[in-house]
Phi, psi and omega in degrees: 000166178294152180260145181253166186237163173072206183301325180300323181300321183297321180288314184294321184294327179298324178283319187292328182298338183264002182234155183274073179219154183293169183299157183290180195329135175253079182265166181284157175284129184254123180291151178289157179297146183299131177085004180231146179276140181292144177280169180298326181290336183276344182285137177291121186285343181199170179294129179257168187289329186299304181296328180289318178296322178296319180291320183285328186261333186085356178287117186267074175241139180240161180111175180304148182303325182294343181266351187298316184300313180288324178296329182289340182301127180081352180247313181237151174292144179230155178190185181244018177247128180288139175223147178303132180092348179284160178259125172274117184259114179274143174277151174301141180200130178058233179285349179274068189286336181257010178075190181202149175228142181217148179267136177281118180270326184199144175258120181273309176203190185287359178235354188225134174225164171250136184247149165248120179204171183233155174060046175249297180264137168285126182241125184063030180078009183240138176266177180074022182272152177269135174236129182239137178067036179265152189279141169226135185239132176284120180244015180288144180299327183267004182055042180251012178061030177273348177217133181223152168250138189237144177307132180234114191302318180301332178271346186053043179183187179292141175293163184273346183273137172268103185276135179286137181239132178286324181153198182243138177253123182260146180280061177219144179294147183296330180269002177085351180283156179290153177294147180098004177092179182290132180272127182246124183269341180215145180269169179296330180284342181229077181297150181291330181247123179285145179273120182293144179287147179292142180261125181280140178288344182266145178292157178290161181298321181295319179294318182295320180294324182293328183251016183294331186275358182279144176231150178290138175297157181291161180297325181296321180297323179293321181295332182273007176088014178290150180278138173278167179304324179292332183271346183293130178270139177288141181295149177291144181287130179249145177284122179229171177295150183301329184278344183287151182256131178283124180248117179301146182267345180217176186292320181296316180297322179296320180292319179297320180296321178293322182289327184276353179292000000 
């Protein structure tokens, strides 16, 4: 059951120790008012289920356990199937007025899971104890995990109460996006794809100057089988001494040589 605090806790705990029910209210830790020291009644007397479930699951919800299910709406995915790391959110029931939250450690089958939770069973006469890998069994008629029986240490077995469960809160955003916002791999100033430069249809000035002296051969020359500048083959490169100067043999070769310098 949920655990209560302050003087009320002292009265309630005396009754609770004698019955087979979970620990009292699992409320959130409340910070002291700014500039004032907390009184003894404001101090949490033992570990409660809320901070432990938050630590085990990573689900960052604060407040009483009974508020977790509604707080998760629109923030975290929710469902009725247990998954490792999910939070089982119990509804308030009977003396468990503030609800309870527990982390699913392992799924055994479609009716059985192992839980990690705090402040459920009094162990050695003390509440606020951590229990890891304890059994919880779905006893709902529809197998939808809406009712569970949970291991209770004083009985050394499952408790006799079928506790109502709202469902499971998964450590995933409700919209499917990763936590921390949208991940951007490139900024607007540094686009991932470069924009190719436009290609001009006109030759560059340097290219035009290198081939400015060439003239088309006469028609008679073509008729006699003479080669045009496009048909002229460049001479094969010959190995010469490093100090020797390569001299082009025709006008096209000479223009190419000037352009490549």
